[in-house]
N, C-alpha and C positions, 0 to 999 in steps of 0.2 A: 888679718894682722900682717903688718909689714915689718921687716927687720933688716938692718944693715949695721954692722959693727956694734957700736954702743947705743944705737938708736932703735926704737920700736914705736909703731903707731897702730892704733885701732881705728876701724872705719865703721861708719853707719850710713852707707849710701842711701838707704831707704828713708832716712831722716834728714832730708834736705841736703844730701851730699856731704854729710858732716864727718869730721874727725871726732872720735870719741876719746882719744888719748894720744899724747905725744910724750915719750919719755927718753931721757938720756941717762945711762948708767942706772936705770931703775927709778930716777927722779922725775916726777911730773913737771915737765917744762910748761905745758899747757894744763889748765884745770881739767881733771878727768870728769867725763860724763857719768852721772850715777847709773849703775847697772839697772837695766830695765826701763830707763827713761825713753820717752818718745818725743821729747820737747827739744827742738833745735836750740832754744835759748839756754839749755843746760849742757850743750855740746862743748867740745874743746875749740872747734873752729867750724864755721860754715861760710859758703860763698854768697856774695851779693850780686845778683844779676836780675834783670837788665838795668837796674839802677841801685844806688846805695842810699842808705839812711831814709829820711822822711820826705814825702811829697805832701805838701799842705792839703788837707782835706781830700787827699787822693785824686786831685783834679789839676789838669793843666791844659793849655791850648798849644797846638803845634801845627803850623802851616795850614790853618783852616779847620783842623780837627779839634773837637772838644773831647779830651780823653778823661774818662772817669774810672778810677780804680777803687776796689773795695777797701774799706778800713779793715786791715788784716791783723790788727793788734789792739783789740778793744781793751779798755774804753777809749784809747786814743782815736781821734777822728781822722788821723792821717794814714796814708799807706806807707808801710815800713819795710825797708831792706830788699825790695824787689819781689820776685816770684819764686826763684830757685830754692830759697831756704824752707819753703813750705811744700815742696814737691819731692817725690822720690827721684833718685838718680840711678841710672843703670851702669853697672861695671862693664866696660867694653874691652878692657885688657888688664891683665894683672900678672906680675911676677913677684918674687919674694920680697923685693925692695921697692916696687913701684906699682901704681895703679892709675888707670884712666877711667873717669866716670862721665856720663853724658846725661844732660837734661835738655829735652827738646820741647818747644812750645809752639803750637800751631797757629797762634795769633787769633784764637777764637774766644778770647776773654776780653776783659777791659783793656788790657794792653794790646793795641791793634797790630803789632808787628810780630811776625813769626821769627823765631831764632833758634839756634842750637848753642848750648853752653857746654864746654868740656873743661873738666878739672883734672889736672894731672898732679899726683902727689908722688914724690920720690925721696927716698932716704939714702944717705951716703955717709961717708966718714965725717963730713963737715956739717951734717945736720939734715934738715928737712927743707925741701923746695916745693912750693905749691904754685902751679901756673893755672890761671883761669882765662880761657878764651871764650869770647862771645861773638858769634857769627850771625849776621843779618840774613835771614831766609825770606824776608818780605820782598816785594817788588818796588818798594820806595825806601828812601833813606830813613834810618831809624835813629832818633836821639837816644843815647844810652850811656851807661856807666858801669863800672865793675869795681869790686872790692872784696876783701876778705875780713872776717870777723873773728879773730883769735881771742880767746880768753887765757891770758897768761896767769901763771901761778902768782899768788899774792900773799905776803906775810907782813906782819907789823914792821919788819925791818926793810921792806921793799923801798928801793930808790929808783927813779926813772930819769933817764937823760935822753933828750932829743933836741934838734934844732928846727925852728920854724920862724916864719916871718910875722905871723900874727895869729890871733884867736878870734873866731867869729862870735860876736855877742848874740844872745838868744832872747826871744820873747817867751811869754808864759807857756806857749805851746811847743817849746824846744825847736822853733824854726829861727834861723838866722835873721836878724833885723836889718842887715846891711852895714852895721857898724863893725869895725875891726879894731880890737884892742891889742895891746902889746902881748907878745907870747907869754910873758911872765905875769899876766894878770892874776893868776891864782897860785903860781909856784915857779921857782927858778929851774925850769926844765933844762935850760942850757948848762947849768952848773951841776946838774944831778940833784934830785930832790926827793924827800919823803913825800908821800901822797897827802894832799891837803885834807883837812877835816871835813870839808864840804864836798858835796857831790860834784864831780866834773863829768859833763856829758856834752863836750864841745869839740868842734872841728877846728883844726889848725891848718892854716894855708902856708904856701911856699915852704913846705916841708922838704928837708934835704934827702929823705928816703932812708933814714937810719934811726934806730932807737936802741937803747940798752936798759936792761932791768937787772938790778943787783939786790940780793936779799940776805947776804951773809953766808949762804950755802952754795949758791950757784950764780953765775953771770950769764945772762941770756942776751943775745944780739939778734935784732930783727932788721932786715933790709928789704926794700921793695923797689921794683921797677914798674913804671906805668902808673904810679900814684903820686900826685903832687900835693895831696892832702892826707892828714892822719887824724882820725876821729878818736878821741880819748874818752873812755867811759870808766870811771872809778867812783862807785857809789860810796857815800859817807859811812855806810855800815861795814865796809871792808870786804864785801862778799865777792867782788869781781875786779878785774883789771883788763881792760880791752884797749889795745892800740891797733886801730883798724886802718890799714892802707886802702885808700879809696881814690878814684879818679875825679871825683867832684864832691862838692859840699852838699849838705842837706838842702832839699828843695831848689837845687840849682835850675831845674827845668822851668821853674817859675821865676826865680829871682835873677839868675845869671845864666841864661841858656847857652852862652858862649863856653861855659865850663863843660857842657855835655859833649860827648863824642858824637858827631853826625856821621853815622856809619852807612855807606852806600850798600846796596844789595850785593850779597856775596862776600863782603869784606868782614874782617875780624878785628876786634879790639882785645887787648891782652894785658894782663897784670901778673907779675911774679913776686911772691914773698918768700924769703929765705929766713930760716930760724936756725941759729947755732947756739951752743952752750959750752961753758967751761967752768972750772973751779972759781969760787969767789975770790 
């Protein structure tokens, strides 16, 4: 448990380096993880490394390599969210208000590049900051991406505001088609909007790095550095609300490899997300 001022957070490092709760004045800012759950998709937030979102059929080519990843979210045929969310993380340092967790991968699986991922979570008077660092430990450059997958509180009164340049259209497999629609394709995110009655599971490009959530009880603000995309997941059944800051769009390694960070050996890619809250 971390505490600072009016904030507290619960940790589940053994479950994909997850946050299990984030509260301000006792109010759940992120959806709380059910007690006893071992499922990262039921967590409050988990890290995305060494890539974000989907890779079509778990396969891509890179500089002469044919990389094949397991389908890690059946029945989907794709590889989803990277490797870190399904691996235990180790706590390497902790104080009352901050923690650092490490996930090391030796490069001996389908992903052929070794790496270290460090996640640092810090609480303060202004809220919660999460920094995710990914360091290439292989001897060749690694295509990679980073992201965070927070599940924000959601009520019928919830309204969401953010600025983006466009929305990526999807095929039946939830992979971008290459077509980019206007950002208001489903809702007026710019003006602040209730969540649409249909499921949104789309990535928005040219995001300005900020979003706001209001629900009549609390106002939540999320900002991110190192993420030019935000992936919005808001199912029609009202069960979740995710605004995921990510460094690349789904299947970028196949569709738009220039979006991937080409990380030289020993170098580090980084993303920081900050969450604050205040009265409605």
